VOGU-3710 file (C-alpha; in Angstrom, 3 decimals, decimal comma):
1> xxxxxxxxxx> 0,000/0,000/0,000  1,284/3,451/-0,915  0,226/6,950/0,056  0,796/9,316/-2,863  -0,094/12,897/-1,963  -2,830/11,747/0,426  -4,336/9,132/-1,911  -3,906/5,444/-1,106  -2,934/2,973/-3,837  -2,310/-0,780/-3,718
11> xxxxxxxxxx> -0,302/-2,906/-6,144  1,015/-6,440/-6,185  4,188/-6,608/-4,126  6,205/-8,557/-6,712  8,383/-6,842/-9,328  7,921/-8,325/-12,795  11,671/-8,385/-13,448  12,977/-10,865/-10,881  10,331/-10,966/-8,175  11,756/-8,241/-5,969
21> xxxxxxxxxx> 9,585/-6,982/-3,092  8,135/-3,658/-4,247  6,963/-2,886/-0,718  10,621/-2,674/0,317  11,342/-0,290/-2,550  11,749/3,454/-2,712  8,699/5,671/-3,251  9,250/9,080/-4,869  6,017/10,825/-5,785  3,952/8,271/-7,723
31> xxxxxxxxxx> 6,950/6,053/-8,618  8,031/2,917/-6,759  11,525/1,607/-7,480  12,253/-2,068/-6,894  15,108/-2,435/-4,376  16,711/-5,337/-6,253  17,353/-4,078/-9,789  15,790/-0,618/-9,980  12,742/-1,313/-12,127  10,214/1,496/-11,685
41> xxxxxxxxxx> 6,433/1,442/-11,700  3,779/4,136/-11,679  1,863/3,349/-8,489  -1,613/4,588/-9,597  -1,584/2,622/-12,880  0,919/-0,170/-12,209  2,703/0,505/-15,527  6,426/-0,151/-15,769  8,339/2,974/-16,761  10,749/1,139/-19,054
51> xxxxxxxxxx> 8,059/-0,827/-20,900  4,461/0,378/-20,564  3,208/-2,967/-21,888  4,284/-4,443/-18,533  2,083/-3,726/-15,554  1,810/-4,925/-11,959  -1,746/-5,538/-10,798  -3,430/-2,661/-8,985  -6,368/-2,924/-6,601  -9,219/-0,487/-5,907
61> xxxxxxxxxx> -8,953/1,324/-2,563  -11,793/2,909/-0,607  -11,370/4,999/2,540  -14,585/4,853/4,525  -15,216/5,895/8,129  -11,471/6,187/8,720  -10,802/2,653/7,463  -8,864/1,743/4,346  -10,526/-1,037/2,389  -8,963/-2,902/-0,507
71> xx> -10,956/-4,879/-3,077  -9,027/-8,033/-3,951
//
């Protein structure tokens, strides 16, 4: 789960390159960088920055009554 400028986003945790843990990566603005080999993804869309045909799965997020809910 990521907080980008006050908006929550959720993606799969596995980098498409070599299975690195995206949740351990580095978030700068809307971009998450895999800690293993530096692949980058746009958090809101899941698209890979190097190849937009590649995409990690994203999940809808709803904040309701102070609770964050994720539709899986």
